N, C-alpha and C positions, 0 to 999 in steps of 0.2 A: 504494499499500500504506499503510495506517495504521500508526503506530508507538505502542506502549505504552512509556512510559518509567517505569521503577520508581523509587521513592523513593531507593534506594541509589545511583542513577545521577546524581542532582542534589543531594540533601540533604547538608549539611555534617555533620549529626548525625541520628541515627535519630528523635529526639523533637521537634526544633524545626523551624520553618519558616524555616531559613537555608540558602541554597545558590543555585546558578545552573545555567542550562541554555543551551547554545548550540544554537539550533534548526537551524542550517545542516546539522548532521550528520544531520538527520531530514527535510530538504527544506523546512524552514520559514524564512522570512526575518525571524525575530525571535530575540532573546535575552531571557531572563527572569532577574531576580535577585529572590530572596525574602529580604528583610531583616527581622531582628528585633533591634532595638537596645534592650537591656534598661536601659541606664543613660543618664540625661540627659547631654547634651553629646557623645554618640557620633554618628558619621556619617562619610561619605567626605569627603576634602579636595577642593578646587576642581579641576575637570576639564571636558573637553568631548568631544563626539563629532561625527562628520560626518553624523549622522542624528539624528532626533528621539528623545527619551526621554519615556515616559509613566510617571508615578508614581501608583499607586493606594494611597491611605492607608487601611489596614485598621483600624489601632488607634493611638490616641495622637495627639500633636501634634508637628509638626516645623516648623523654620524653614528654608525653602528660599531659597537665593540663586540667582537666574537672571539673569545679566547684571547690570544695575543695580537689579533688583527684589529686595525682601525680602518673602517670602510666608509667612504662617503658615497651614499646612494641617492639617486635622484629619480624623479618621476619617470616611469616606464621601465625601471629596472626591478629585478626580482632577486632576492637574497635568501639563500637557504643555509640555516645554521644547523649543524649536526647535533644529534642527541648528546646530552650531558655537557654541552659547551656553555660556559658562563657567557652571557650576553646582556646587552642593554642598548638603548638608542636614544638620541636627543634630536630635537628639531634645531637645525642650524639657521633657519630663517632665510630671508627676512619675513616671509609669509608663513602660512600654515604648512604643516606636514600631515599628509593623509596616507595611512597604510591599511592594508588588510593583512592580518597575521593569521596563518593557518597552522594549527597544531595537529600533529598526527596522532590524535587520541580522541576518543569520544567524551572525555572529561578532562578538565584542566588539572595538571599536576605540576605545580610551580614551586621551586625551592629558592626562596629569596636569599641572596648572599650578602647584601648590604642594606 
């Protein structure tokens, strides 16, 4: 059976692309985070997952830390971080950074490192 997931079930606000979905509840082995970081410098602190995470950069420029790598990624690029790799990212500005983050798991499993 296919599932239609309405915006009010995943979006943090009715107008923005901010929110998250745990796909396991619908039989999918992924989780998705929709990030819209309006201000430069914003982003999650260092963490890791026991699965790979894929970042689709839709808008703006971000500085991604993945293990010992520093990667500047811009709109149109896709970044894949391997399992158990400490990572974080920040909006470099000057405008917003919008990403879609895909977790290879039906539920979030995040280990915060800072």
